[in-house]
C-alpha positions in Angstrom: 120.4 375.9 114.2 120.1 372.1 114.5 116.8 370.8 113.1 114.5 369.0 115.6 113.9 365.4 114.7 110.1 364.8 114.6 108.8 362.5 117.3 107.6 359.1 116.0 103.9 358.6 116.7 101.3 355.9 116.3 97.5 356.1 116.5 94.6 353.8 117.3 93.4 351.5 116.0 96.7 349.7 115.7 95.8 347.5 112.7 92.8 347.4 110.4 92.1 343.7 111.2 88.9 343.0 113.2 90.3 341.6 116.4 88.1 341.4 119.5 89.4 340.5 123.0 93.0 341.2 122.1 95.8 339.6 124.1 99.5 340.5 123.6 102.3 338.1 124.5 105.9 339.3 124.6 108.4 336.6 123.7 112.2 337.0 123.0 111.7 340.8 122.6 108.8 340.5 120.0 105.1 341.0 120.5 102.3 338.6 119.4 98.7 339.6 119.4 95.8 337.1 119.4 92.1 337.8 119.4 88.5 336.8 118.6 88.2 336.7 114.8 85.4 338.1 112.7 85.4 334.6 111.1 87.7 331.7 110.5 90.5 330.6 112.8 92.2 332.6 115.6 94.6 335.1 113.9 97.9 336.3 115.2 99.7 339.6 114.5 103.4 340.3 115.2 105.2 343.5 116.1 108.7 344.6 117.1 107.6 347.7 119.0 103.8 347.5 119.9 103.1 350.2 117.2 103.7 348.4 113.9 101.9 345.1 113.4 101.8 342.6 110.5 99.7 339.4 110.1 101.5 336.2 111.1 98.9 333.7 110.1 96.3 331.8 112.0 97.2 329.8 115.1 94.1 327.5 114.8 91.8 326.5 112.0 88.1 327.5 111.8 85.9 326.5 114.7 83.5 323.6 114.3 80.4 324.3 112.2 77.9 326.6 113.9 80.6 327.5 116.5 83.2 330.2 117.0 86.4 330.8 119.0 86.4 333.4 121.7 89.0 335.4 123.7 92.3 333.5 123.2 95.2 334.0 125.6 98.6 332.4 125.4 101.0 331.5 128.2 104.6 330.4 127.6 106.1 327.7 129.9 109.3 325.7 129.5 109.4 325.7 125.7 105.6 325.3 125.0 102.9 327.8 124.3 99.5 327.1 125.8 96.5 328.7 124.1 93.4 329.1 126.2 90.1 329.9 124.5 86.4 328.9 124.4 84.2 327.5 121.6 80.5 327.6 121.3 77.7 329.5 119.6 77.9 333.1 118.3 75.7 334.5 121.2 77.5 332.4 123.8 75.5 329.2 123.6 77.4 326.3 125.1 80.8 328.1 125.3 83.4 326.1 127.3 87.1 326.5 127.9 89.7 324.5 126.1 93.5 324.6 125.8 95.8 323.9 122.8 99.6 323.6 122.7 102.4 324.6 120.2 106.1 324.8 120.1 106.0 328.3 118.6 104.0 331.5 119.3 102.6 331.5 115.8 101.4 327.8 115.9 99.9 325.7 114.6 98.4 324.8 117.9 97.3 321.2 118.5 93.7 321.6 119.7 92.6 319.7 122.8 89.2 318.1 123.0 89.3 318.2 126.8 87.4 320.9 128.7 89.1 322.8 131.5 86.0 322.9 133.6 83.8 320.1 132.2 81.1 320.3 134.9 80.2 324.0 134.2 78.0 324.6 131.2 79.4 328.0 130.4 83.0 329.1 130.8 84.8 331.9 128.8 87.6 334.4 128.9 90.5 332.4 130.4 93.4 334.4 131.7 96.5 332.4 132.9 98.5 334.3 135.6 101.8 333.3 137.1 102.7 334.7 140.5 106.3 335.5 141.3 106.6 332.3 143.4 106.0 330.3 140.3 102.4 329.2 140.9 100.0 329.5 137.9 96.4 330.4 138.3 93.5 330.6 135.8 91.0 333.4 136.0 87.9 332.9 133.9 84.2 333.6 133.7 81.0 331.6 134.6 77.4 332.3 135.2 75.7 332.9 138.6 71.9 332.7 139.3 71.6 333.8 142.9 72.0 337.2 144.6 70.8 340.6 143.6 72.3 340.7 140.1 72.1 337.5 138.1 74.7 337.1 135.4 78.3 336.4 134.4 81.1 336.8 136.9 84.8 336.1 137.4 86.3 333.2 139.3 89.9 331.9 139.8 91.4 328.4 140.3 94.9 327.1 140.7 96.4 325.3 137.7 97.8 321.9 138.8 99.6 321.9 135.4 99.1 324.1 132.4 96.1 322.1 131.2 94.4 321.0 134.5 92.6 323.0 137.1 92.6 322.1 140.8 88.8 322.1 140.8 88.3 324.5 143.7 87.4 327.9 142.1 86.9 331.0 144.2 84.8 334.0 143.3 86.8 337.0 142.2 84.0 339.4 141.2 80.3 339.4 140.4 78.2 342.2 138.9 77.9 344.8 141.6 76.7 348.0 139.9 73.8 349.0 137.6 76.2 350.1 134.8 77.1 346.5 134.3 73.8 345.6 132.8 74.1 343.3 129.8 70.4 343.0 128.8 67.0 343.5 130.4 64.5 340.6 130.1 67.2 338.3 128.6 65.9 334.9 127.5 68.6 332.5 128.7 68.7 329.1 130.3 65.0 328.6 129.8 64.2 331.7 131.8 63.9 335.5 131.6 66.4 337.6 133.5 67.7 341.1 134.0 71.2 340.0 133.1 74.4 341.6 134.3 78.0 340.9 133.2 81.6 341.3 134.4 84.1 339.5 132.2 87.5 339.6 130.5 89.8 339.3 133.5 93.5 340.3 133.5 95.7 340.4 136.6 98.6 342.7 137.1 100.6 342.5 140.4 101.6 346.0 141.5 103.5 346.9 144.7 102.5 343.6 146.3 98.8 343.7 145.5 96.8 341.9 142.8 94.8 344.1 140.4 92.2 342.3 138.4 91.1 344.4 135.4 87.7 343.4 134.0 85.1 344.6 131.5 81.5 345.2 132.5 78.2 345.8 130.7 77.1 344.8 127.2 79.9 344.2 124.8 78.1 345.9 121.9 76.9 348.9 123.8 78.2 352.2 125.2 78.0 351.1 128.8 80.9 348.6 128.2 84.2 349.6 129.7 87.1 348.5 131.9 87.2 348.6 135.7 89.3 346.9 138.3 89.3 345.1 141.7 92.1 344.5 144.1 93.3 341.8 146.5 96.2 340.9 148.7 96.4 337.3 147.5 95.8 335.8 144.0 92.7 333.8 145.3 91.3 336.9 146.9 89.1 338.2 148.4 88.8 341.0 145.8 87.3 344.4 146.4 86.0 346.6 143.5 87.7 349.9 142.9 86.3 353.0 141.2 83.1 354.9 140.6 79.7 353.3 140.8 78.3 355.1 137.8 80.6 353.5 135.2 83.9 351.9 134.3 86.8 353.5 136.2 89.8 352.8 133.7 88.3 353.0 130.2 84.9 354.3 129.1 83.1 355.0 125.8 83.8 358.3 124.1 80.3 359.0 122.7 80.3 359.4 118.9 84.0 358.4 118.6 84.9 355.2 120.4 82.3 352.7 121.6 82.7 350.0 124.2 86.4 349.9 125.0 87.1 346.6 126.8 88.7 343.2 127.4 92.1 344.7 128.1 95.4 343.2 128.8 98.5 344.8 130.2 101.9 344.6 128.4 105.2 346.3 129.0 106.8 348.3 126.2 110.2 347.7 124.6 111.9 349.5 127.5 110.4 346.9 130.0 109.2 349.8 132.1 106.4 351.6 130.3 103.0 349.8 130.6 100.2 349.8 128.1 96.6 348.7 128.1 95.8 346.8 124.9 92.0 346.4 124.3 89.3 346.4 121.7 86.9 349.1 120.7 84.1 349.8 118.2 83.9 352.7 115.8 80.7 354.7 116.1 79.0 352.7 113.3 79.8 349.3 115.1 81.5 347.9 112.0 84.0 345.8 114.0 86.1 345.6 117.1 89.7 346.6 116.5 92.9 346.7 118.6 93.8 349.8 120.6 96.7 350.7 122.9 97.0 353.4 125.5 99.4 354.1 128.4 98.6 352.5 131.8 99.6 354.7 134.7 99.4 354.4 138.5 97.9 357.4 140.1 97.7 357.4 143.9 98.5 353.7 143.8 95.5 352.9 141.5 95.5 352.2 137.7 94.4 354.9 135.3 94.6 355.6 131.5 94.2 358.6 129.2 92.4 356.3 126.7 90.6 355.7 124.6 92.7 357.9 122.4 92.4 358.6 118.6 95.0 361.4 118.4 98.7 360.6 117.6 100.7 359.5 120.6 104.4 358.9 121.1 105.8 355.5 120.2 106.4 353.1 123.1 109.8 354.1 124.5 112.8 352.3 123.3 115.6 351.5 125.8 119.1 352.9 125.4 120.2 349.4 124.1 118.0 346.8 122.4 119.0 343.9 120.2 116.7 341.5 118.3 119.6 340.0 116.2 117.8 340.5 112.9 120.8 340.4 110.6 121.6 337.7 108.1 122.2 334.2 109.4 125.9 333.2 109.7 127.2 336.7 110.3 128.8 337.8 113.6 127.1 340.2 116.0 127.3 343.9 114.9 130.8 345.1 116.0 129.4 348.6 116.4 127.1 347.3 119.1 129.0 344.3 120.6 132.6 343.5 121.7 133.0 339.8 121.6 135.3 337.2 123.0 135.1 333.6 121.7 133.1 332.3 118.7 129.7 333.9 118.1 127.4 334.1 115.2 123.8 335.1 114.5 121.2 332.5 113.5 117.4 332.7 113.4 117.2 335.9 115.4 119.6 334.8 118.1 123.3 335.1 119.0 124.7 331.6 119.1 127.8 330.8 121.2 129.8 327.9 119.7 130.7 326.5 123.1 134.4 326.0 122.6 135.6 327.5 125.9 134.0 330.5 127.5 132.8 333.5 125.5 131.3 336.9 126.2 129.5 339.7 124.4 129.8 343.1 125.9 127.1 345.7 124.9 128.7 348.9 123.6 127.0 351.6 125.7 128.0 353.7 128.7 127.5 351.6 131.8 124.4 352.8 133.5 124.5 353.2 137.3 121.0 351.7 137.7 119.6 349.5 135.0 117.1 346.7 134.0 118.7 344.0 131.8 116.6 341.5 129.9 118.2 338.4 128.4 116.4 335.5 126.8 118.6 332.4 126.8 118.6 328.7 125.9 121.1 325.9 126.1 121.7 324.5 122.6 123.9 321.7 123.9 121.6 320.5 126.7 122.2 320.4 130.5 125.8 319.0 130.6 127.7 319.2 133.9 129.3 322.6 134.5 127.6 324.2 131.5 126.3 327.7 132.4 125.2 330.9 130.6 123.6 334.1 131.5 124.0 337.9 131.9 127.1 339.9 132.7 126.0 342.4 135.3 129.2 344.3 135.8 132.2 343.7 133.4 135.5 345.4 134.2 137.8 343.1 132.3 138.2 339.3 131.7 139.5 338.8 135.2 137.1 341.0 137.0 133.4 340.8 136.4 130.1 339.7 138.0 127.4 337.6 136.3 124.0 335.9 136.9 124.3 332.4 135.4 121.8 329.6 134.9 123.2 326.1 135.8 120.7 323.5 134.6 122.8 320.4 135.6 123.1 321.8 139.1 119.5 322.9 139.0 120.3 326.4 140.3 120.8 330.0 139.4 124.0 331.5 140.7 125.6 334.9 141.1 129.3 334.7 140.2 131.9 337.4 141.1 135.2 337.0 139.4 137.9 339.3 141.1 141.4 339.3 139.7 140.8 335.8 138.4 139.4 334.3 141.5 135.7 333.3 141.4 133.1 333.1 144.1 129.5 331.8 143.6 126.3 332.6 145.5 123.2 330.5 144.9 120.2 332.7 144.1 117.6 330.0 143.6 116.7 326.5 142.5 115.4 325.4 139.1 112.3 323.3 138.8 112.8 319.6 138.3 111.1 319.9 134.8 113.4 322.8 133.7 113.9 322.3 130.0 117.4 323.6 129.2 116.9 323.7 125.5 113.9 326.0 125.8 114.2 329.8 126.0 114.0 331.3 129.5 113.7 335.0 130.3 116.2 336.4 132.8 115.6 339.9 134.2 118.3 341.7 136.3 117.6 345.0 138.0 120.6 346.7 139.5 120.4 349.9 141.6 120.3 351.3 145.1 122.7 348.7 146.4 120.6 345.7 145.4 120.5 343.5 142.3 117.0 341.9 141.9 116.8 338.8 139.7 113.8 337.0 138.2 113.8 333.9 135.9 110.7 333.2 133.9 108.8 335.6 136.3 109.9 333.8 139.4 111.7 336.1 142.0 115.0 334.8 143.2 117.3 335.9 146.0 119.0 339.3 145.4 122.5 339.0 144.0 125.3 340.7 145.9 126.8 343.9 144.5 130.5 343.3 145.0 131.8 345.3 142.1 131.4 348.9 141.0 129.2 349.5 138.0 130.7 348.2 134.8 129.6 347.1 131.3 126.8 344.6 130.8 126.4 341.8 128.3 126.3 338.0 127.9 128.5 335.2 129.1 128.5 331.4 128.3 130.9 328.4 128.5 128.7 326.1 126.5 126.6 325.9 123.3 123.9 328.5 123.9 121.5 330.9 122.3 120.6 334.5 123.3 117.6 336.5 122.0 115.7 339.7 122.8 118.4 341.6 124.8 117.5 345.0 126.2 119.2 347.4 128.7 117.0 350.1 130.2 118.4 353.0 132.3 116.3 353.3 135.4 117.6 356.8 136.3 117.0 358.7 133.0 
C-alpha cells in the first residue's frame, strides 16, 4: 500500500516578530510584509509562499525622536514602490500621512517631508487602491467631532499622482455601533469624549462591488475586530454589513487571541485562494503578531474561519510555478521548460538575449481553463517592433496565440499565428508614462470561450480564442526579463 504524503501545514502567528498593522505586497511571485514596529524603523519580511517568512531588513530608519511609524502600506507603480505611513506620538498625537519612494520592495525608501493631507491635524492608516480602470484612490482615517458618535472614521480621495491627493475626500464610514467604542471619557483635543473608532481600511473589489474591510473598537482591547462595508463605486456611498453586536469578519477568541485587526487581503501562490493577513495579541498582550486565515465569500459576503491557532493547510500551489531561483548564468530548467532561442537565468528572472524571437514553453499538460501570471520587463527599452508577453496557446512555431506588450506602439495586442500567417488584435493602450524597463504584471484567464486580460490590474478587452487549447509559456523578440510565472488550473 502506498504511503500517504503528510499535508504541509502552517500555524499562526506566522513569525515571532512583533508586527502590528501588517500589509502584504505580492511582487514578481514573492511576498513582502510590512508593519508597525515595536521600535526602530519599519521592518519587512519576505516569503515565497505566505507561510514561511524571513526578515529582509528595514525599509526606513527610526522615526524622529519622540515619534513612531504607524501602519505602512506599499503600492507598486511603473517601476517604483510607494510607501504610505504616518508619523507622530505613541498614542496618536500629531500623526499625519507621508509617502516615501524606492526602486525595490525592500528599500531603502527615500522619506518625504511633505504631508498627504497637510490641512488635517490627524490622518493615519493609508490604503492605496487601484481600480481596474487604472485610477488610484487613497483610503485613510481622520477624526470627526459631530454626530452621535464622535471619533475616528474612514475617508477616500482620488490620487492625482502617487504622492498627491485631489483634495476632495468623501466619507466612507464613521463609527455606527456601540461595539466600536475606543475609550469612555477620553481626554483628546482639549476636551473629554466618549470616543469611537473605525480604522485600518482595505478595499477588495468582488463581483463588481467594492468591499471596504475595516477594524473597529480599541486596538488593545477584546472588542477590536474586523468588519466590512460595501459600495457600488470606489467613492461610495458605503453601507455597513454585518451584526450590530460586534465585528462580522474577525473577532476576539477570549483567552486565546485578542483584538484581531487591521487586515489586508492577499491572493495565494495559485492566484485564486484569498487570505486575510492581520495582527492579533496573545492573551497576555505581549505584542501584536502577524496572522493569516482564509477569506471566503458566503452568500456574496466575506467570511473567515479565523482567528485560528490550529495547524492549517499551506496556501495552495498552482500546477506550475517558477521563481527562477537557480544559479545565475544557467539556462532554464529543461525538466520544466522547452526553449527556443537564447535564454538564461539572472537575478531571479529568465532573460531573453534578444537575437531574433525566442519562446519558453512550460512543461505541463495544457489546461482547458487556466489563469496565467507573467511578470515582464523590457531590458532593451521600447524600440520599434519590440514585443514580449505570454503564449496563451502554443501548437507549434507556426501556429500559436499570444498576448504581447508593445511599448513603442503604446498598446497590448493579441496575436494569432496560423500556419505562419499572423493577425493582431489591439486589446488596449498603454499609458503615456509606461516605463518599459520596469516590471509589469500580465494576467491571462482563459476559459468558457473567453480570454480575459489585465495588465498591472487594468482590465483590457478580451482576447479572441481562435485556436484550440495548447501549451502556455513566454514569447519575446527583444531583450526582455520574465519573473514570477504561474499557471493555475481553473477547473481542478
